[in-house]
C-alpha positions as CSV (number, residue, x, y, z in Angstrom):
1,M,-15.8,197.6,143.3
2,E,-13.7,200.2,145.1
3,V,-11.3,200.1,148.1
4,N,-11.8,202.0,151.3
5,G,-9.4,204.9,150.6
6,A,-9.5,206.4,154.0
7,R,-8.6,203.1,155.7
8,L,-5.8,202.5,153.2
9,E,-4.3,206.0,153.6
10,G,-4.4,205.6,157.4
11,W,-2.5,202.3,157.2
12,I,0.1,203.8,155.0
13,Q,0.7,206.6,157.5
14,E,0.7,204.2,160.5
15,L,3.3,201.8,159.0
16,A,5.4,204.8,157.8
17,Q,6.2,205.6,161.5
18,I,7.7,202.2,162.2
19,G,11.5,202.2,161.7
20,R,11.7,206.0,161.8
21,D,13.6,206.8,165.0
22,G,15.2,210.1,163.9
23,S,18.8,208.9,163.9
24,L,18.6,208.6,160.1
25,G,17.2,212.1,159.5
26,T,13.9,212.0,157.7
27,G,14.2,208.4,156.3
28,L,13.4,205.1,157.9
29,F,15.0,201.7,158.1
30,R,13.4,198.3,158.6
31,G,16.2,196.0,157.7
32,A,15.0,192.4,157.2
33,L,14.3,190.7,160.6
34,S,15.7,193.7,162.5
35,D,13.7,194.9,165.5
36,A,12.0,197.6,163.4
37,D,11.1,195.0,160.7
38,I,9.7,192.6,163.4
39,Q,7.6,195.5,164.7
40,G,6.3,196.2,161.2
41,R,5.5,192.5,160.7
42,K,3.6,192.4,164.0
43,W,1.6,195.4,162.9
44,F,0.7,193.6,159.7
45,M,-0.3,190.4,161.5
46,Q,-2.4,192.4,163.9
47,K,-4.3,194.0,161.0
48,L,-4.9,190.5,159.5
49,E,-6.3,189.4,162.8
50,E,-8.5,192.5,163.3
51,H,-10.2,191.9,160.0
52,G,-10.7,188.2,160.3
53,L,-8.2,187.0,157.7
54,Q,-6.2,183.9,158.3
55,C,-2.5,184.5,159.2
56,F,0.3,182.0,158.6
57,V,4.1,182.5,158.9
58,D,6.0,180.0,156.8
59,G,9.5,178.5,157.3
60,A,11.2,181.5,155.6
61,M,9.3,184.0,157.8
62,N,7.1,185.0,154.9
63,I,3.7,186.3,156.3
64,H,0.6,185.0,154.5
65,G,-2.7,186.8,155.0
66,R,-5.5,184.6,153.5
67,Y,-9.1,184.9,152.4
68,N,-11.4,182.0,151.4
69,W,-8.6,179.6,152.3
70,P,-9.1,175.9,153.2
71,S,-8.9,175.5,157.0
72,G,-5.6,174.0,158.3
73,L,-3.8,174.1,154.9
74,E,-0.3,175.6,155.2
75,K,0.3,175.8,151.4
76,P,-1.5,174.7,148.2
77,T,-1.5,171.0,147.4
78,P,-2.3,169.2,144.1
79,D,-5.8,168.2,145.4
80,Q,-6.7,171.8,146.3
81,P,-7.5,174.7,144.0
82,A,-4.5,176.9,142.9
83,V,-4.3,180.2,144.7
84,V,-4.5,183.9,143.6
85,T,-1.7,185.8,145.3
86,T,-0.5,189.4,145.7
87,G,2.0,191.1,148.0
88,S,5.5,192.6,148.2
89,H,7.8,193.3,151.2
90,L,7.8,195.4,154.3
91,D,11.6,195.6,154.8
92,T,13.3,198.8,153.5
93,V,16.7,200.1,152.5
94,L,18.8,202.2,154.9
95,D,17.4,205.7,155.1
96,G,14.6,204.7,152.7
97,G,11.1,205.8,151.8
98,H,7.8,204.5,153.1
99,L,6.2,203.1,149.9
100,D,8.8,200.8,148.2
101,G,7.4,197.3,148.8
102,A,5.2,198.3,151.7
103,L,2.6,199.8,149.3
104,G,2.1,196.4,147.6
105,V,1.5,194.7,150.9
106,L,-0.9,197.3,152.2
107,V,-2.9,197.5,149.0
108,G,-3.0,193.7,149.0
109,L,-4.3,193.7,152.6
110,E,-7.0,196.3,151.7
111,V,-8.1,194.2,148.7
112,L,-8.6,191.1,150.8
113,V,-10.3,193.0,153.5
114,R,-12.6,194.6,151.0
115,L,-13.5,191.3,149.3
116,K,-14.4,189.9,152.7
117,E,-16.5,192.9,153.6
118,L,-18.4,192.7,150.3
119,K,-18.8,188.9,150.8
120,V,-17.3,188.2,147.4
121,S,-17.4,184.5,146.6
122,T,-14.3,183.3,144.8
123,K,-13.4,180.2,142.9
124,F,-9.8,180.3,144.0
125,P,-8.4,181.1,147.5
126,L,-6.6,184.5,147.8
127,E,-3.6,185.5,149.8
128,V,-1.4,188.6,150.4
129,I,2.2,188.0,151.3
130,D,4.9,190.0,153.0
131,F,8.1,188.4,151.6
132,T,11.1,188.3,153.8
133,D,14.3,190.3,152.9
134,E,13.6,191.6,149.5
135,E,16.0,194.5,149.9
136,G,19.1,192.4,150.5
137,Q,20.0,192.5,154.1
138,F,21.0,188.8,153.8
139,G,21.1,188.6,150.0
140,G,17.9,189.9,148.5
141,I,14.5,188.5,147.4
142,F,15.1,185.8,149.9
143,G,11.5,185.0,150.9
144,S,10.2,184.7,147.4
145,M,13.2,182.6,146.3
146,C,12.4,180.2,149.1
147,M,8.7,180.1,148.3
148,T,9.4,179.3,144.7
149,G,12.0,176.6,145.4
150,K,15.1,178.6,144.2
151,L,17.0,178.4,147.5
152,K,18.1,175.2,149.2
153,A,19.3,174.8,152.8
154,P,23.0,174.9,152.0
155,D,22.5,178.2,150.2
156,I,20.7,179.6,153.1
157,E,23.3,178.5,155.6
158,N,25.9,180.6,153.8
159,M,23.8,183.9,153.9
160,V,25.1,186.7,156.2
161,N,24.2,190.4,156.7
162,P,26.7,193.2,156.4
163,G,27.5,192.9,160.1
164,G,28.5,189.3,159.6
165,V,25.4,187.8,161.4
166,K,24.3,184.6,159.8
167,L,20.7,184.3,158.6
168,T,20.3,180.9,160.2
169,E,21.1,182.5,163.6
170,V,18.3,185.0,163.1
171,L,15.9,182.3,161.8
172,E,16.6,180.2,164.9
173,E,15.6,183.1,167.1
174,H,12.1,182.8,165.6
175,G,11.9,179.0,165.6
176,R,12.9,178.6,162.0
177,T,15.8,176.8,160.3
178,A,17.5,176.7,156.8
179,K,15.6,173.5,156.2
180,S,12.2,175.0,157.2
181,A,12.9,177.9,154.8
182,E,13.6,175.4,152.0
183,Q,10.5,173.4,152.8
184,C,8.1,176.4,152.4
185,A,8.3,176.1,148.6
186,Y,5.1,176.0,146.7
187,Q,4.8,173.3,144.1
188,Q,4.8,174.3,140.4
189,G,1.2,175.2,139.3
190,S,0.2,176.1,142.9
191,V,-0.4,179.7,141.9
192,H,-3.3,180.5,139.5
193,A,-2.1,184.1,139.2
194,Y,0.1,186.5,141.1
195,V,-0.2,190.3,140.7
196,E,2.1,192.7,142.6
197,L,1.4,196.4,142.9
198,H,4.5,198.6,143.2
199,I,5.7,202.1,142.8
200,E,7.5,202.6,139.5
201,Q,10.7,203.9,141.1
202,G,11.3,205.9,137.9
203,P,10.0,209.1,136.3
204,V,7.9,207.8,133.3
205,L,4.4,207.8,134.8
206,D,4.9,210.9,136.8
207,E,6.1,212.9,133.8
208,A,3.3,211.6,131.6
209,K,0.7,212.4,134.3
210,E,-0.6,208.8,134.2
211,S,-1.9,206.9,137.2
212,V,-1.1,203.3,136.4
213,A,0.9,201.0,134.0
214,V,0.8,197.3,133.2
215,V,4.3,195.9,133.6
216,T,5.5,193.8,130.7
217,G,8.5,192.2,132.3
218,I,11.4,192.6,134.8
219,V,14.8,193.4,133.3
220,G,17.7,191.1,133.5
221,L,20.8,192.2,135.3
222,W,24.5,191.6,134.7
223,K,26.9,192.9,137.4
224,A,30.7,192.4,137.6
225,R,33.4,193.7,139.9
226,F,36.6,194.7,138.1
227,S,40.0,195.0,139.7
228,V,42.6,196.9,137.7
229,K,46.3,197.1,138.7
230,G,48.7,199.7,137.5
231,Q,51.7,201.2,139.3
232,A,51.4,203.6,142.3
233,N,53.9,206.4,141.9
234,H,54.7,210.0,142.9
235,A,52.1,212.4,141.5
236,G,54.6,215.2,141.1
237,T,57.7,213.5,139.6
238,T,56.1,210.9,137.3
239,P,55.6,212.2,133.7
240,M,52.1,211.8,132.3
241,T,53.5,209.7,129.5
242,R,55.1,207.3,131.9
243,R,52.2,206.7,134.2
244,R,50.3,203.4,134.6
245,N,47.2,204.9,136.2
246,A,44.8,202.2,137.2
247,F,41.9,204.7,137.5
248,L,42.1,205.2,133.7
249,A,40.3,201.9,133.1
250,C,37.3,203.0,135.1
251,S,37.2,206.6,133.8
252,L,37.6,205.7,130.1
253,L,35.0,202.9,130.5
254,Q,32.6,205.4,131.9
255,V,33.1,207.7,128.8
256,S,32.6,204.7,126.5
257,L,29.4,203.4,128.1
258,G,27.2,205.5,125.8
259,D,28.7,204.0,122.7
260,I,28.5,200.5,124.2
261,L,24.8,200.9,124.8
262,K,24.3,202.3,121.3
263,Q,26.1,199.5,119.6
264,N,24.9,196.6,121.8
265,G,21.8,197.7,123.6
266,S,18.2,198.8,123.1
267,T,16.2,201.9,124.1
268,D,15.6,200.1,127.4
269,S,19.2,199.4,128.1
270,V,21.1,201.0,131.0
271,A,24.6,200.6,132.4
272,T,26.0,202.0,135.6
273,I,29.4,202.2,137.3
274,G,28.1,202.5,140.8
275,F,31.1,201.7,143.0
276,V,34.6,202.9,142.6
277,E,37.6,202.4,145.0
278,V,40.9,204.0,144.2
279,L,44.1,202.9,146.1
280,P,46.1,204.0,147.8
281,G,43.7,206.9,147.8
282,S,46.1,209.7,148.4
283,A,46.0,213.1,146.6
284,N,49.7,213.0,145.8
285,V,49.9,209.4,144.5
286,V,49.1,208.0,141.1
287,P,46.4,205.3,141.6
288,G,48.0,201.9,141.6
289,I,44.8,199.9,142.0
290,C,41.2,200.6,141.0
291,N,38.3,198.4,141.9
292,F,34.9,199.2,140.4
293,T,31.5,197.6,139.6
294,V,29.6,197.7,136.3
295,E,25.9,196.8,136.1
296,C,24.0,196.4,132.8
297,R,20.2,195.9,132.6
298,D,17.7,195.2,129.7
299,I,14.5,193.3,129.2
300,D,16.2,191.1,126.6
301,A,18.5,188.3,127.9
302,A,20.6,188.3,124.7
303,I,21.2,192.1,125.0
304,V,22.1,191.8,128.7
305,S,24.7,189.1,127.8
306,G,26.0,191.2,124.9
307,L,26.4,194.3,127.0
308,G,28.3,192.3,129.6
309,A,30.6,190.9,127.0
310,A,31.2,194.4,125.5
311,V,32.1,195.9,128.8
312,V,34.6,193.1,129.5
313,A,36.1,193.6,126.1
314,K,36.4,197.3,126.5
315,V,38.1,197.1,129.9
316,E,40.6,194.6,128.5
317,A,41.3,196.8,125.5
318,I,41.9,199.9,127.7
319,C,44.2,197.9,130.0
320,Q,46.2,196.6,127.0
321,Q,46.6,200.1,125.6
322,H,47.7,201.6,129.0
323,Q,49.9,198.7,130.3
324,L,47.4,197.8,133.1
325,L,46.4,194.4,134.4
326,S,42.7,193.5,134.9
327,S,40.6,190.8,136.4
328,Y,36.9,190.6,137.0
329,R,34.3,188.5,138.9
330,I,30.7,188.3,137.8
331,M,28.5,189.1,140.9
332,S,25.1,188.7,139.3
333,D,23.7,187.3,136.1
334,I,19.9,187.5,136.5
335,K,17.8,186.7,133.5
336,P,14.9,188.9,132.4
337,V,11.4,187.7,133.4
338,A,8.4,188.3,131.2
339,C,5.0,189.0,132.8
340,D,2.4,186.5,131.8
341,P,0.3,187.9,128.8
342,T,-2.9,186.5,130.1
343,V,-2.5,188.1,133.5
344,M,-1.6,191.3,131.7
345,K,-4.8,191.1,129.8
346,V,-6.9,190.7,132.9
347,I,-5.2,193.8,134.4
348,S,-5.6,195.8,131.3
349,D,-9.2,194.8,130.8
350,A,-10.0,195.9,134.4
351,A,-8.2,199.2,133.7
352,D,-10.4,199.8,130.6
353,K,-13.5,199.6,132.8
354,L,-12.3,201.9,135.6
355,P,-12.6,205.7,135.2
356,G,-9.5,207.9,134.7
357,L,-6.9,205.1,134.0
358,V,-6.7,205.1,130.2
359,P,-4.9,208.3,129.1
360,S,-6.7,210.7,126.8
361,G,-6.2,209.7,123.2
362,A,-4.9,206.2,124.0
363,T,-6.7,202.9,123.5
364,C,-5.3,201.3,126.7
365,V,-3.2,202.0,129.8
366,R,0.6,202.2,129.3
367,H,2.6,199.0,129.1
368,M,6.2,199.2,130.3
369,P,9.1,197.1,131.6
370,S,10.4,197.3,135.2
371,G,14.0,198.3,135.5
372,A,14.2,197.2,139.1
373,A,14.2,193.7,140.7
374,H,11.0,192.6,142.5
375,D,9.8,189.5,144.3
376,A,7.5,189.0,141.4
377,Q,10.4,187.9,139.2
378,N,10.6,184.5,141.0
379,I,6.9,183.7,140.8
380,P,6.8,182.2,137.2
381,R,8.4,179.1,138.6
382,I,5.1,178.3,140.4
383,G,2.5,180.2,138.3
384,P,1.6,183.2,136.0
385,M,2.8,186.6,137.2
386,G,1.9,190.2,136.5
387,M,2.6,193.6,138.0
388,I,0.9,197.1,138.3
389,F,2.9,200.3,138.6
390,V,1.8,203.5,140.2
391,P,3.9,206.8,139.7
392,S,6.8,207.9,141.8
393,I,6.9,211.6,142.2
394,N,9.9,213.0,140.3
395,G,11.0,209.4,139.8
396,I,12.5,209.2,143.3
397,S,12.8,206.0,145.3
398,H,15.1,204.5,148.0
399,D,15.1,207.9,149.5
400,P,13.1,209.8,152.2
401,L,11.6,211.9,149.4
402,E,9.9,208.8,147.9
403,A,6.2,209.7,147.4
404,T,3.1,209.0,145.3
405,H,0.0,211.1,145.1
406,F,-2.7,209.2,147.1
407,E,-5.2,209.7,144.3
408,D,-2.9,207.6,142.1
409,I,-2.4,205.0,144.9
410,K,-6.2,204.7,145.2
411,K,-6.6,204.2,141.4
412,G,-3.9,201.5,141.5
413,A,-5.6,199.8,144.5
414,N,-8.9,199.8,142.7
415,L,-7.3,198.3,139.7
416,L,-5.7,195.5,141.8
417,L,-9.0,194.9,143.6
418,N,-10.9,194.4,140.3
419,A,-8.1,192.4,138.6
420,L,-7.7,190.0,141.5
421,S,-11.4,189.6,141.8
422,S,-11.6,188.6,138.2
423,L,-8.6,186.3,138.4
424,A,-10.0,184.6,141.6
425,G,-13.6,184.2,140.4
426,A,-13.7,184.1,136.6
427,G,-12.1,180.7,136.0
428,P,-10.1,180.8,132.8
429,L,-7.9,183.9,132.5
430,V,-8.8,184.7,128.9
431,T,-12.5,185.2,128.2
432,S,-12.5,185.2,124.4
433,G,-10.2,185.1,121.4
434,T,-6.8,183.7,120.8
435,V,-4.7,186.9,121.1
436,P,-4.0,187.5,124.8
437,F,-4.4,191.3,124.6
438,S,-7.4,193.5,124.2
439,C,-6.2,196.7,122.5
440,E,-3.8,197.8,119.7
441,A,-1.0,198.7,122.1
442,K,-1.3,195.4,123.9
443,T,-1.2,193.3,120.6
444,S,1.9,195.0,119.4
445,A,4.3,192.5,121.1
446,T,2.7,189.5,119.4
447,K,2.2,191.4,116.1
448,R,5.7,192.6,116.1
449,K,7.1,189.1,116.5
450,A,4.9,187.8,113.7
451,D,6.1,190.7,111.5
452,Q,9.7,190.0,112.3
453,I,9.4,186.4,111.3
454,S,7.3,186.9,108.2
455,N,8.7,190.2,106.8
456,T,12.0,191.3,108.4
457,L,14.2,188.2,107.8
458,P,15.8,187.7,104.4
459,S,13.7,185.2,102.4
460,D,16.5,182.6,102.4
461,S,16.6,182.7,106.2
462,L,12.9,181.9,106.6
463,R,12.5,178.2,105.9
464,S,9.5,177.5,108.2
465,K,6.1,176.8,106.7
466,E,4.0,179.9,106.1
467,I,1.6,180.8,108.8
468,V,-1.7,179.0,108.2
469,T,-5.2,180.2,108.8
470,D,-6.9,176.9,109.3
471,T,-9.1,176.9,112.4
472,D,-8.8,173.1,112.9
473,K,-5.0,173.0,113.3
474,R,-3.2,170.9,116.0
475,V,0.4,171.3,117.0
476,L,2.7,168.7,118.4
477,L,5.2,170.8,120.4
478,C,8.5,169.0,121.0
479,I,10.5,170.8,123.7
480,D,14.2,170.5,124.4
481,L,14.7,167.1,122.8
482,Q,18.4,167.5,122.7
483,Q,21.6,165.6,123.5
484,F,22.1,166.6,127.1
485,P,20.8,165.5,130.4
486,P,19.2,167.8,133.0
487,S,21.6,170.0,134.8
488,S,22.8,169.3,138.4
489,S,22.6,165.5,137.9
490,T,24.8,162.8,139.3
491,A,26.6,160.4,137.0
492,E,24.1,157.7,138.0
493,E,21.1,160.0,137.3
494,V,22.6,161.0,133.9
495,A,22.9,157.4,133.0
496,K,19.4,156.6,134.1
497,F,18.0,159.6,132.3
498,Q,19.8,158.7,129.0
499,E,18.7,155.1,129.2
500,V,15.0,156.0,129.7
501,Q,15.3,158.7,127.0
502,D,16.6,156.2,124.5
503,R,14.3,153.3,125.5
504,V,11.0,155.2,126.2
505,V,10.9,158.8,125.2
506,V,12.5,158.8,121.8
507,P,10.4,155.9,120.4
508,N,7.2,157.4,121.7
509,V,7.9,160.9,120.4
510,K,8.9,159.4,117.1
511,A,5.5,157.6,116.8
512,L,3.7,160.9,117.6
513,Q,5.7,162.8,115.0
514,L,5.0,160.2,112.4
515,L,1.2,160.5,113.2
516,A,1.4,164.3,113.0
517,R,3.3,164.4,109.7
518,E,0.8,162.1,108.0
519,H,-2.2,164.4,108.8
520,P,-2.7,167.7,107.1
521,D,-4.3,169.3,110.1
522,F,-1.3,168.4,112.4
523,E,1.8,170.5,112.6
524,V,5.1,169.6,114.3
525,V,6.9,172.5,116.0
526,H,10.3,172.2,117.7
527,C,11.8,174.2,120.5
528,R,15.4,173.9,121.7
529,I,17.9,175.6,124.0
530,Q,20.6,177.3,121.9
531,S,23.2,179.1,123.8
532,M,26.4,178.5,121.8
533,T,27.2,178.2,118.1
534,T,29.2,175.3,116.8
535,D,32.4,177.4,116.7
536,G,32.0,178.3,120.4
537,R,30.7,181.9,120.0
538,D,27.9,183.0,122.3
539,C,24.9,183.2,120.0
540,G,23.0,185.7,122.2
541,L,23.3,188.5,119.7
542,L,22.9,186.2,116.7
543,H,19.8,184.8,118.4
544,K,18.4,188.3,118.7
545,K,19.4,189.4,115.2
546,L,17.6,186.4,113.7
547,K,14.4,187.3,115.6
548,I,14.3,184.0,117.5
549,H,13.8,181.8,114.4
550,L,16.6,179.7,112.9
551,P,16.0,177.0,110.2
552,P,16.5,173.3,111.1
553,G,20.1,172.1,111.0
554,S,21.6,175.5,111.9
555,A,24.3,175.9,114.5
556,G,23.6,175.1,118.1
557,A,22.6,172.2,120.4
558,H,21.8,169.0,118.4
559,F,18.5,167.2,118.4
560,L,18.2,163.6,119.5
561,P,18.5,161.2,116.6
562,G,15.1,160.2,115.3
563,V,13.1,163.1,116.6
564,E,14.9,166.0,114.9
565,P,13.0,168.4,112.5
566,V,12.4,167.3,108.9
567,E,12.0,169.4,105.8
568,D,10.6,172.8,106.7
569,E,9.2,172.2,110.2
570,L,9.2,175.3,112.4
571,V,12.0,175.6,115.0
572,F,12.2,178.0,117.8
573,N,15.6,178.5,119.5
574,K,15.7,180.0,123.0
575,T,18.4,181.3,125.3
576,A,15.9,181.7,128.2
577,S,13.0,179.3,128.7
578,N,10.7,181.9,130.3
579,V,11.0,184.1,127.3
580,F,9.9,181.2,125.1
581,V,7.0,180.3,127.3
582,S,5.7,183.9,127.5
583,T,6.1,185.0,123.9
584,N,6.6,182.1,121.4
585,I,3.7,180.1,122.8
586,N,1.4,183.1,122.1
587,F,3.0,183.4,118.6
588,V,2.5,179.7,117.7
589,L,-1.0,179.5,119.0
590,S,-2.4,182.9,117.9
591,N,-0.8,183.1,114.4
592,M,-1.1,179.4,113.5
593,R,-4.7,179.4,114.6
594,V,-4.2,176.3,116.7
595,R,-7.1,174.4,118.2
596,E,-5.2,171.9,120.3
597,L,-1.7,171.7,121.6
598,V,0.0,168.3,122.2
599,V,3.2,168.7,124.3
600,V,6.1,166.3,124.7
601,G,9.7,166.7,125.8
602,L,11.7,167.7,128.9
603,L,9.7,168.0,132.1
604,T,11.0,171.0,133.9
605,D,9.2,174.0,135.4
606,E,10.2,176.2,132.5
607,C,9.7,173.8,129.6
608,V,6.9,171.3,129.0
609,S,5.1,172.3,132.3
610,S,5.0,176.1,131.7
611,S,4.2,175.7,128.0
612,A,1.2,173.6,128.8
613,K,0.1,175.9,131.6
614,S,0.5,179.0,129.4
615,A,-1.6,177.4,126.6
616,A,-4.2,176.2,129.0
617,D,-4.5,179.7,130.5
618,L,-5.0,181.0,127.0
619,G,-8.0,178.8,126.7
620,Y,-6.6,176.1,124.4
621,S,-7.1,172.4,124.6
622,V,-3.9,170.9,125.9
623,T,-2.7,167.3,126.0
624,V,0.5,166.2,127.6
625,V,1.8,162.7,126.6
626,S,3.3,161.5,129.8
627,D,5.5,158.7,128.5
628,A,6.9,161.0,125.8
629,C,8.2,163.4,128.5
630,A,11.4,163.0,130.4
631,A,12.5,164.1,133.9
632,A,15.7,163.6,135.9
633,A,14.1,161.3,138.4
634,P,10.9,159.2,138.9
635,E,9.6,161.4,141.7
636,L,10.1,164.6,139.6
637,H,8.2,163.0,136.7
638,H,5.4,161.9,138.9
639,S,5.1,165.3,140.5
640,A,5.2,167.2,137.3
641,I,2.6,165.0,135.6
642,Q,0.3,165.3,138.7
643,T,0.5,169.1,138.5
644,L,-0.1,169.1,134.8
645,S,-3.2,167.1,135.2
646,R,-4.8,170.1,136.8
647,Y,-5.1,172.1,133.6
648,A,-4.2,169.6,130.8
649,E,-5.4,166.2,129.7
650,V,-2.7,163.6,130.4
651,Q,-2.5,160.5,128.2
652,T,0.0,157.8,127.4
653,T,1.3,157.4,123.8
654,A,-0.9,154.4,123.4
655,E,-4.0,156.2,124.5
656,F,-3.3,159.2,122.3
657,L,-2.6,157.1,119.2
658,A,-5.8,155.1,119.9
659,T,-7.9,158.2,119.6
660,W,-6.6,158.5,116.0
661,G,-7.3,154.9,115.3
662,R,-3.8,153.7,115.6
663,T,-3.2,150.3,117.1
664,E,0.5,150.1,116.5
665,V,2.3,151.3,119.6
666,P,6.1,151.6,120.1
667,G,7.5,148.5,121.7
668,H,9.1,150.1,124.7
669,N,6.7,152.7,126.0
670,H,5.9,151.3,129.4
671,G,7.0,152.7,132.7
672,C,7.9,156.1,134.0
673,S,9.7,158.4,131.6
674,C,12.3,159.7,134.1
C-alpha cells in the first residue's frame, strides 16, 4: 500500500502557512492553545470531517481522528478492543519550523484516510491524535501526560505559560477543566500499539543518505539549575589572585564536560550548558553571581544519573578550590523510555518489504535512539510504543530552516501506513519465533545482553543457572516482592497493603514457588527494584557495570521473608521498570526458551501488568495468578486484573495448583490481594 503523496504534500504546505504572520521573520509560531494553534487545530478537524473520519476532542484538548471506531465511544474500555494509535503535535516553538510534530499528525491523517479509501478492514480501531502542548507553553508533553494518567487535577491547576496565564483559564475558555483533563486518561492496556513518525532533529540520517530509521528508545534527561556566589569587585583594582569570580564555576565546568562524558557516559551521552546569567553583568565588575543550567542525556537511566552526580561533584570541587558558594535545584529528572521490541519488529519487517528503505549492504534499516523528548515517551503506561524517524536536512530543527526532502517523507509515510495496517489487522504483534527482531542488527540488543551475562562478567559474579535450551520450560516470574509498600500511599493504605501482603500474597507466592522448585521444567526468576546499596551509595553505575545481573543476597532492597531467592535462582535488578519490561523479558523468554510465563508480584502499570503484556505480545502463553499479586487498593487490583484478562489467563492460586494435581492450598488465599 502507498499513501497519496500529492495530497500529503499539499497538506504540509497548507498547514505551514498557519502561524506564519511575518513578525517572526521566516519562522512560524503556534504556541499551545494560542489563536494560531486554535486555527491549526480547526484546520485539522476540518480535514477529518472532509474525509469521513470521526473527530473527538477530549478533556485535555487532544484531538482524536478515528477510523473503524465504535460509535459513541469516547475512549477505549475493557469490553472493547484495544486501539492502534499514531500522532504527534501541531503546536510549535517560537520562530520554529513547519515539520516538528506536525509531520507526525499529517502523516497519521493521511494513513487513516488512505485505509478508509482502500476499505481496509482492521481487527483493531485506529486513531490519529494531535496532542496538546508538546512544546512546553504550559509545561510540555501535557496532552500525552493527561491521556496516560501522569497528570492529576492539582498538577494541572498549577501550570502557567511564560506570560503568567494559567492553563486552567485557557481550558475553561474551551469548556474544559483541570478535572476533565485528568479524566481523559486511557486505561492501562487500552492501546494495542502506538507508532509516531517524527523528523530526526539531528544529522545522522541526512549524512548517511538514509530515508528512515526505527527508534530504539527515547533518552532520559537530567537538568539542574546552579547558582554560584562569589564576590563582585572592581575589575581594574582586584588582582587576579584575589578574585572570587562566580563565572569560573560555569566556565571551568564547560571545559570539563568532555572528561565527565568520557568517564561516566556512553557514545550516546550529551551534556549542555544552555543558559548562563552573570551578575551584575557589567564590563568593569568581577562577576559576583553566576546562574546556569546543565542538562545531561543518555538512553541508559544509570548513566543519566551518574552524569548528573558527576556534574554536581565537579561544580562543588571547583567552588571549593576557588572559594565560591554553590547551590543547585534539579529541574528535570526524566527516565529513558525503551521502544517496544515487538512494535519495532513490525516496523522493521514492513521496511524490509518496501523499496529503497534498507541501505545498500545492510540487512535492515537503521536502529537508533531519540535524543529529543516526544509524546511517545508517555505511551508505555497504556500500551506498546514505537517510533519512525525521517531525516532532517543538515540536522536542523526548531528553526525556520527545518526541512526534509519530500521523497523521504513519502517513504516514511508508506512505512507508517504498512506498519499500522499490520498492527491493526494482524492480531499478535509477532508472527513467528521467540526473538523479537528479524535481522542481525535488530537482534544485537538481545544478543549483547546475553553475551554480557554469560561471557563478560567474572565467573564468580555469575551465580545464576546456565541458560537452558529446553523447549518445554516454564518460568514463575516474581516481580517486586520487596519490603516496601506502593509509593504515594496513606498510612492506612500502607497498613492495609502490608496486612494483605502478609496474609494473602506471601503464602500464595510461597506455594507457587514450592511447586516450581519441585518440577524440573519450571524455573523461578526474581525481579526487584534496586536503587541503593546497603551503605547508601547510589548503585546506578554499579548496576550498569554488573550488566543488570546481581546474585541473590547482594546489596539492595530486601525480599519479603519466605519468597526470597534460594540457591542459584536468577535475579534481575532494575533501576527503571520500563527498561526491565522491554529488555529483560525478552532476554528471559528468548534465551531460556520459555513456553509459558506465570507472573506474580506487585500490580502496577510498569511491573506485573507490563511484563505480562510484553510476553503476550511476543506470542507466549501467560498466566497471572490474581491472589498472588498485590495492589495499593481493591479498586486498583480489580482494574489491573480486568485489564490483564484481555491478553493473559487469570487464575487463582487454588486453580493454578489444581492444574498440577495439587489439592493442598494455602490457608489464607481468599479475597482481593490489594
